[in-house]
C-alpha positions, -999 to +999 in steps of 0.1 A: -523-090-762-545-072-737-530-042-719-517-055-685-499-025-671-476-032-641-487-010-612-457-018-589-425-013-608-388-018-598-360+000-615-326-016-622-297+008-628-270-007-651-242+014-636-212+011-660-214-019-683-186-034-704-188-013-735-161+011-747-178+041-732-152+051-706-138+080-727-172+092-741-185+106-708-168+116-675-197+102-657-190+066-666-176+052-633-143+033-635-129+025-600-147+003-575-152+033-553-168+053-582-190+024-593-203+018-558-209+055-552-228+057-585-249+027-575-256+043-541-266+076-558-289+056-581-305+039-551-312+073-535-329+083-567-352+053-567-334+023-581-340-010-563-313-030-581-278-021-591-264-041-620-226-039-619-197-047-641-161-037-631-134-018-650-097-013-648-095+018-625-067+033-645-078+027-681-115+022-677-113-010-698-137-038-689-123-062-664-133-093-645-108-091-616-122-108-584-106-081-562-125-053-580-158-072-577-152-078-540-145-041-534-176-030-552-196-056-533-182-045-499-187-008-506-224-013-517-232-036-488-216-013-463-236+017-475-264+032-454-287+031-485-301-003-493-300-017-528-302-053-543-268-062-559-268-078-593-233-087-606-226-094-643-214-129-652-213-120-689-176-117-695-153-146-705-172-157-736-157-133-762-146-145-796-129-120-819-121-135-854-093-123-875-114-111-904-135-123-933-106-139-952-084-150-922-108-158-894-081-178-876-061-173-856-084-155-832-076-118-827-068-096-798-098-092-775-107-129-774-114-139-739-127-175-735-127-191-701-145-220-684-178-220-665-162-221-631-140-191-638-169-171-653-188-174-620-158-172-597-166-137-586-203-147-580-191-175-557-169-152-538-192-122-535-226-140-534-247-112-548-285-116-546-287-117-584-262-123-613-268-123-650-269-153-674-267-142-710-289-169-725-275-172-760-247-167-786-250-138-810-232-115-833-227-084-812-223-051-831-186-053-841-177-069-874-158-100-862-169-103-825-192-131-813-207-132-778-205-169-770-227-187-746-232-223-756-261-244-742-235-266-724-218-235-709-252-220-698-262-253-682-230-254-662-231-217-652-269-219-644-265-249-622-236-232-603-257-201-597-287-221-585-265-242-562-250-209-548-284-196-540-279-166-564-309-157-585-300-157-622-313-128-643-317-143-677-305-118-703-325-124-735-313-106-766-336-125-790-366-149-790-344-180-792-328-170-759-361-172-742-367-206-758-334-219-743-342-202-709-375-221-707-357-253-715-332-246-686-361-242-662-378-273-675-346-293-670-343-280-634-311-261-641-328-228-632-356-224-607-391-212-616-404-185-616-375-171-634-363-135-637-358-122-673-342-090-687-354-083-723-325-066-740-339-047-770-321-029-798-287-044-792-271-051-827-276-079-838-303-092-815-339-083-813-347-049-828-365-025-804-397-020-825-428-026-806-439-056-827-407-074-818-409-063-782-444-076-777-434-109-793-406-111-767-431-102-739-456-128-751-428-155-750-422-149-713-441-174-691-469-156-672-455-165-638-420-151-645-409-116-637-395-095-665-378-062-671-368-045-703-346-018-718-334-003-750-304+017-759-296+053-764-325+077-773-350+048-768-340+042-732-368+064-718-395+054-743-388+018-732-395+027-696-430+035-706-433+005-730-420-020-703-445-007-677-474-008-701-465-043-711-465-055-675-428-054-668-402-035-649-375-012-662-338-008-666-319+025-671-283+035-666-250+045-683-244+009-696-271+015-721-273+053-727-250+082-720-274+111-727-301+127-706-312+151-733-297+162-766-263+176-758-267+168-721-246+140-706-264+119-680-255+105-646-269+073-633-290+091-607-304+115-633-315+086-655-332+069-626-349+101-616-362+105-651-375+069-651-392+075-617-411+105-632-423+085-662-434+055-641-453+077-616-470+097-644-483+065-658-500+059-625-477+032-612-456+030-580-419+026-578-410-002-553-379-005-533-354-032-526-373-048-497-403-054-519-381-067-547-366-092-523-401-104-513-413-106-549-382-125-562-375-146-531-342-130-524-323-129-491-305-098-481-268-106-476-245-093-450-212-075-460-185-098-473-164-112-445-128-100-443 
């Protein structure tokens, strides 16, 4: 693959995520106010897109409450600083089995809902982008399976397309890109599509460069892609994604540390990414240019 560096790069900040990180760093935002303020700070630091989950404000546990999503949306849209809003639609497909010898009944933590309910907050808030996790996979923990069947993805993808919300295809392995291309060919998703290459997430695609370039080469040339890896490889992947022709994602969803022994904030991670991108000779673009590139329409604040 020839070097095809991206010279105009957008940064996505994944603000809080749905992992059990709330007690590992005081900087992981919990309440809608904290999540929105962290997204706004990331925008001031150079992020063009804020990728947001919501959490229970008291416990910090992952949530999918419509009222929490609505408050995050309203606070970000009411801010003086502009940023493209990307809401997660990844929750509601969680299977937790009872163990190797007694897989059934399903254990605490199982959260399986229908397609309409999985995108209910998207229909209510109408973000410019929402995520579509394009496959089922074993996901780190021993008995947890992230479940996204082809039928579920077709239903969710059609709903997103009908709403006028741009799906960001989350590809955790090569087969997920294969399915995504099928969804485009079927007309479920519009082309050119937007893809996030999710590297190093156990047990999806490992984040070695050979696998990464295989993922990149599987993305159709007219699609737009971004990429990230976890933990200490988050910043090396900023450089790798730009050099491979893509855009970048950083944020506390994927990495809690700025340096060894130094806890990060979202804005500090974005600032670090901006420095890497600019030192490579590329330019960081803002939300207006992202909207033009991806065919997005800036939305007004949610009506009361």
